[in-house]
C-alpha positions in Angstrom: -50.8 -36.5 55.4 -49.4 -33.2 53.9 -51.4 -31.4 51.6 -50.4 -33.3 47.9 -51.4 -36.2 49.3 -54.7 -35.2 51.1 -55.3 -34.0 47.6 -54.7 -37.4 46.3 -56.9 -39.5 48.0 -59.5 -36.6 48.0 -59.4 -37.0 44.1 -59.0 -40.7 44.7 -62.4 -40.8 46.7 -64.2 -38.5 44.5 -63.3 -40.8 41.4 -64.5 -43.9 43.1 -67.5 -42.3 44.6 -68.6 -41.1 41.1 -67.8 -44.3 39.5 -70.2 -46.0 41.9 -72.6 -43.6 41.0 -72.5 -44.8 37.9 -73.3 -48.5 38.8 -75.7 -47.4 41.4 -78.0 -44.6 39.7 -78.9 -47.6 37.0 -79.4 -49.8 40.0 -81.8 -47.6 42.1 -83.7 -46.5 39.0 -84.2 -50.2 38.2 -85.4 -51.3 41.7 -87.4 -47.6 42.2 -89.5 -47.3 39.2 -89.9 -50.9 38.2 -89.1 -52.6 41.5 -87.1 -55.5 40.1 -84.3 -56.5 42.2 -81.4 -56.5 40.0 -78.8 -59.3 41.5 -77.1 -59.4 37.9 -76.2 -55.2 37.8 -72.7 -56.0 38.2 -72.5 -58.5 35.7 -73.1 -55.6 33.3 -70.0 -53.4 34.8 -68.5 -57.1 33.6 -69.3 -57.1 30.6 -68.6 -53.3 29.8 -64.6 -54.0 30.9 -64.9 -57.2 28.2 -66.4 -54.6 25.7 -63.6 -52.4 26.1 -60.7 -54.8 26.3 -61.9 -56.4 23.1 -63.6 -53.7 20.9 -60.6 -51.5 21.5 -58.3 -54.2 20.6 -60.6 -54.5 17.4 -61.0 -51.1 16.3 -57.8 -49.5 17.9 -59.0 -46.8 19.6 -60.6 -46.8 23.4 -63.0 -44.1 23.4 -64.4 -46.0 20.0 -65.0 -49.1 21.8 -66.7 -47.2 24.7 -69.0 -45.6 22.5 -69.8 -48.6 20.5 -70.1 -50.5 23.6 -72.3 -48.4 25.2 -74.7 -48.7 22.0 -74.5 -52.7 22.5 -75.4 -52.3 26.1 -78.2 -50.6 25.4 -79.5 -52.8 23.2 -78.7 -55.7 25.4 -81.1 -54.0 27.9 -83.7 -53.5 25.6 -83.3 -57.0 24.2 -83.5 -58.8 27.8 -85.9 -56.7 29.0 -88.3 -57.4 26.1 -87.5 -61.1 26.5 -87.3 -61.7 30.4 -88.2 -58.8 32.9 -91.2 -57.5 31.8 -92.5 -60.8 32.8 -91.4 -60.2 36.3 -92.9 -57.1 37.3 -95.7 -58.0 39.1 -93.7 -61.2 40.4 -92.9 -61.5 44.1 -89.5 -60.4 44.9 -87.9 -63.6 45.3 -89.0 -64.9 41.5 -86.8 -61.5 40.4 -84.0 -63.0 42.8 -83.8 -66.4 41.0 -84.2 -64.6 38.0 -81.2 -62.6 38.5 -79.1 -64.7 40.2 -79.4 -67.3 37.5 -78.2 -64.3 34.9 -75.4 -64.1 36.9 -74.6 -67.7 35.7 -75.2 -67.5 32.5 -72.9 -64.0 31.8 -70.3 -66.0 33.5 -70.4 -68.7 31.7 -71.1 -66.6 28.2 -67.8 -65.0 29.4 -65.9 -67.6 29.7 -67.0 -69.1 26.4 -66.6 -65.9 24.2 -63.3 -64.3 26.2 -62.3 -67.2 28.7 -60.8 -66.7 32.2 -57.8 -64.8 32.0 -56.9 -61.6 33.2 -56.2 -58.7 30.9 -55.3 -55.4 30.6 -56.4 -52.1 29.0 -54.6 -49.6 27.4 -55.0 -45.9 28.3 -55.5 -43.5 25.4 -52.2 -42.4 24.8 -53.9 -38.6 24.7 -54.5 -39.3 28.6 -51.6 -41.3 29.2 -49.8 -38.4 31.1 -50.1 -37.2 35.2 -50.5 -34.1 36.3 -47.5 -33.0 38.5 -48.8 -31.8 42.1 -45.3 -31.3 43.9 -41.7 -32.6 42.9 -42.0 -35.9 44.1 -45.8 -36.2 43.4 -48.3 -36.8 40.4 -52.2 -37.6 39.3 -53.0 -39.6 36.4 -54.7 -37.6 33.8 -56.9 -40.8 32.9 -58.4 -40.7 36.6 -59.5 -37.3 36.3 -61.0 -38.1 32.4 -63.2 -40.6 34.4 -64.3 -38.2 37.3 -65.3 -35.7 34.5 -67.3 -38.3 32.4 -69.2 -39.6 35.2 -69.8 -35.4 36.2 -71.1 -35.1 32.7 -73.0 -37.8 32.5 -74.3 -37.6 35.8 -75.5 -34.1 34.9 -77.0 -35.1 31.9 -79.1 -37.8 34.0 -80.2 -35.3 36.4 -81.6 -33.1 33.3 -83.2 -36.3 31.6 -85.0 -37.2 34.6 -85.7 -33.5 35.9 -86.2 -31.1 32.7 -87.6 -33.3 29.9 -91.2 -34.7 29.0 -89.7 -38.2 29.1 -88.3 -37.7 32.8 -91.4 -36.4 33.7 -93.2 -40.3 32.9 -90.1 -41.7 34.7 -91.3 -39.9 37.5 -95.1 -40.3 37.3 -94.2 -44.1 36.8 -92.5 -44.2 39.9 -94.7 -42.4 41.9 -97.9 -44.2 40.6 -98.3 -46.7 37.9 -101.7 -47.4 37.7 -102.2 -43.2 37.6 -99.8 -42.6 35.0 -101.0 -45.7 32.6 -104.7 -44.3 32.9 -103.6 -40.7 31.8 -102.1 -42.4 28.7 -98.2 -43.2 29.2 -96.9 -46.3 27.9 -95.3 -47.7 30.8 -94.3 -50.9 29.4 -92.0 -48.2 27.2 -90.7 -46.5 30.0 -89.7 -49.6 31.8 -87.7 -50.8 28.4 -86.1 -47.6 28.4 -85.2 -47.1 31.8 -83.8 -50.7 32.1 -81.9 -50.4 29.3 -80.2 -46.9 30.5 -79.3 -49.1 33.7 -77.4 -51.3 32.0 -75.5 -48.8 29.5 -74.4 -46.9 32.8 -72.9 -50.2 34.4 -71.4 -51.2 31.0 -69.9 -47.7 30.6 -68.8 -47.8 34.1 -66.9 -51.0 33.6 -65.6 -49.6 30.0 -64.0 -46.8 31.6 -62.7 -48.6 34.6 -61.0 -50.9 32.4 -57.7 -49.5 32.3 -57.0 -48.8 36.0 -58.8 -52.0 37.3 -57.9 -54.7 34.4 -60.4 -57.0 33.3 -60.9 -60.5 35.0 -63.6 -63.0 36.2 -66.4 -62.3 38.6 -65.5 -58.5 38.4 -69.1 -57.7 38.4 -69.7 -59.3 42.2 -67.1 -57.1 44.0 -68.5 -54.2 43.0 -72.3 -55.2 43.2 -72.1 -54.9 47.0 -71.0 -51.3 47.1 -74.2 -50.6 44.7 -76.6 -51.9 47.4 -74.9 -50.3 49.7 -74.7 -46.8 48.3 -78.6 -47.5 46.8 -79.6 -48.4 50.7 -77.5 -45.4 52.3 -78.7 -43.0 49.6 -82.6 -44.2 49.8 -84.1 -46.7 47.3 -85.5 -44.9 44.1 -83.5 -41.7 44.6 -81.1 -40.3 41.9 -79.7 -37.4 43.8 -79.4 -39.9 47.1 -76.8 -42.4 44.5 -74.7 -39.4 44.2 -74.5 -38.1 47.7 -74.4 -41.4 49.2 -71.9 -42.9 46.5 -69.4 -40.1 47.1 -70.0 -40.8 50.7 -69.1 -44.2 50.5 -65.7 -43.0 48.3 -64.5 -40.9 51.2 -65.0 -43.2 53.9 -63.8 -46.0 51.5 -60.4 -44.3 50.5 -59.6 -42.5 53.6 -60.2 -45.8 55.7 -57.8 -47.6 53.7 -55.0 -44.9 54.3 -55.9 -43.9 57.8 -57.5 -47.2 59.2 -56.2 -50.0 57.0 -57.2 -52.7 59.9 -60.9 -51.8 60.1 -61.4 -50.3 56.3 -63.5 -53.4 55.4 -65.9 -52.2 58.0 -66.0 -48.6 57.8 -68.8 -48.7 54.7 -71.0 -51.0 56.1 -70.7 -49.0 59.5 -72.0 -46.1 57.6 -74.6 -47.2 56.5 -76.0 -48.6 59.6 -75.3 -45.2 61.2 -77.4 -43.8 58.5 -80.1 -46.7 59.0 -80.0 -45.6 62.5 -81.3 -42.0 62.1 -83.3 -42.7 59.0 -84.3 -45.9 57.8 -85.3 -44.7 54.3 -81.7 -43.7 53.5 -80.7 -40.2 53.0 -83.4 -39.4 50.6 -87.1 -40.8 49.9 -87.8 -41.1 46.3 
């Protein structure tokens, strides 16, 4: 592998890892802070992809569609938390699994009724429909660089929100000791609603920005959900920093595994997870 191809695979692995982080960050926040096992998280990714396809056709602009889709996704997250999830915080994890597993089928049926079962493509914005030349024969798509940049920007925003704001302090307090936080006057129900809406929004935005390169098709959420859980387990449940490092590791292993060891590439990510759990059963970082 020459230097240009190595650089391309590094960029691909970082882009994939950052996209996984956006998904896994919401999942680890929801589980680490709210204690909810959300199997429907991949459905929000699928919903975001379909919103990108449908809204961009309506408004004629993918960036505008992403903004509108993010707002709609956050509103959906708030509605779901209020109608369903807040009633399951103190319930057994099996009840949460059954609820979120049922939501997968609900979202799939709604998707089929609203948008059908066809595969759709989303056009890359003209301003990003070009490639950065690396050599005389190799180049790298500008849209993938945009995806990485946007994911990094959102990761930075999430870090600042969690670690540098009063809201973030309340979120951390609720995650550490819910009863003590409530006794100090923190509105835990409001914190849970914000965290759940944030997780849904991150997953949906990930689906929207991935739509132009991954296409839009039924059941696309189930494929990324497994990788999300792998990232959360490796990084440590409830740790956003762990989710970022684990997502980048998974991106590197998955991308280079497909290039260098294609015969066993499907096993490498799970072998990485097993190795980490043997070394640190709680994951790389504790909450």
